[in-house]
Every structure is written in C-alpha cells, then in structure tokens.
C-alpha positions in Angstrom: -54.8 -23.5 9.8 -52.7 -25.2 6.5 -49.9 -27.4 6.9 -48.1 -28.6 4.0 -45.2 -31.3 4.7 -42.6 -32.3 1.8 -39.7 -34.9 2.2 -36.4 -33.7 1.1 -33.4 -36.0 0.6 -31.8 -34.9 4.0 -34.8 -33.6 5.9 -38.7 -33.2 5.8 -40.0 -29.6 5.5 -43.5 -28.6 7.1 -44.7 -25.3 6.3 -47.6 -24.2 8.5 -49.7 -21.1 7.9 -52.2 -19.2 9.7 -53.1 -19.7 14.0 -51.9 -22.5 15.9 -54.0 -22.7 18.8 -56.0 -25.3 20.8 -58.7 -25.6 17.6 -56.0 -26.1 15.3 -53.0 -27.9 16.9 -54.7 -31.2 15.9 -53.7 -30.6 12.2 -49.9 -29.7 13.1 -49.8 -32.3 15.4 -50.9 -35.2 12.8 -48.3 -33.9 10.1 -45.4 -34.2 12.4 -46.6 -37.3 14.1 -46.7 -39.1 10.5 -43.4 -38.0 9.9 -41.6 -39.2 13.4 -43.8 -42.4 13.0 -42.3 -43.1 9.2 -38.8 -43.1 11.2 -37.8 -39.5 9.9 -36.5 -37.3 12.8 -34.8 -34.2 10.8 -37.6 -31.8 10.4 -37.4 -28.2 9.5 -40.8 -26.4 10.4 -41.1 -23.2 8.3 -43.4 -20.9 10.4 -43.1 -17.8 7.6 -46.8 -17.7 7.8 -47.9 -18.4 11.1 -49.9 -15.4 13.0 -50.2 -16.9 16.4 -49.2 -19.6 18.6 -50.6 -20.7 21.8 -49.3 -22.9 24.6 -51.0 -25.9 22.9 -48.7 -25.1 19.9 -45.6 -24.8 21.8 -46.3 -27.7 23.7 -46.6 -29.6 20.5 -43.1 -28.2 19.4 -41.6 -29.2 22.7 -43.1 -32.8 22.5 -42.0 -33.2 18.5 -38.4 -31.8 19.7 -38.0 -34.5 22.4 -39.3 -37.4 19.8 -36.8 -35.9 17.5 -34.0 -35.9 19.9 -34.6 -39.2 21.6 -31.6 -41.2 21.2 -29.8 -38.7 19.1 -31.7 -39.6 16.0 -32.2 -35.8 14.4 -34.3 -32.6 15.6 -36.7 -30.1 14.9 -35.4 -26.9 13.7 -37.4 -23.6 13.0 -37.1 -21.4 10.0 -38.7 -17.9 8.8 -40.2 -17.3 12.5 -41.9 -14.3 12.4 -40.9 -11.7 15.3 -44.3 -12.2 17.1 -43.4 -16.1 17.5 -40.1 -15.5 18.4 -41.2 -13.2 21.3 -43.7 -16.2 22.4 -40.9 -18.6 22.4 -38.4 -15.9 24.2 -41.2 -15.5 27.1 -41.9 -19.0 27.5 -37.9 -19.5 28.0 -37.7 -22.3 25.1 -35.7 -20.2 22.5 -32.7 -22.2 23.8 -34.4 -25.7 23.1 -34.6 -25.1 19.1 -32.3 -23.8 16.2 -33.9 -20.9 14.6 -32.8 -20.2 11.0 -33.5 -16.8 9.1 -34.5 -18.9 5.7 -35.7 -22.6 5.0 -33.0 -23.2 2.7 -30.3 -22.7 5.8 -32.7 -25.0 8.0 -32.4 -27.8 5.4 -28.3 -26.9 5.0 -28.1 -27.6 8.6 -28.7 -31.4 8.2 
C-alpha cells in the first residue's frame, strides 16, 4: 500500500493506493496520526485507488474520525470512494459516519 499526504491551506489530503488490511493499515495509521498529532483535524482521504479495505482499515477510519471530531475540531471526509469500498462501508453500517464526495476537489471545498 502507498500513502501520500499533502497539506493544503484548508485541510490535509491523504491519498491511499492498494489494499488496506491488517498488514498495511499501519502505513495509513502513521500518516493520519502524523497529521492529527500536528494539530490538524480537517482531513480528506482519497480512496480512488484502494482495491480492498478490511475491518482493520475500517477501524482506523473510525478512530481517526473520532479524533478529528473530538471537541468539534474537524472531521475526516472521504473522496472518490470506489463502489466496492462503499459497499463495505454500507454493510458495516458506517456510511452515516462519513461524508463521501465524488471528487477530491469537492471534498476539499467542504472545509
């Protein structure tokens, strides 16, 4: 899995590529923790090139969302989510926890 992060004026954008599972979730976790650890809580996670997400990946999304929303500091929003990942979020009942945008530009604009 490859994770790329960039800091913009309004928020941070994290682009994940590949599979998010128990063996790769640490890479994503470290990238998200580096952002929240720096006091930035408005995060766009672009999942366009994610082919699979396991329960470990879902757990990381929930943990990051909780960190971001704590004390109303910000939130984690999802962009360009593949249909397969949307189905996993639906099956797990997690769709209401995240704002999902069709493009990264719209997600960034939501902040």
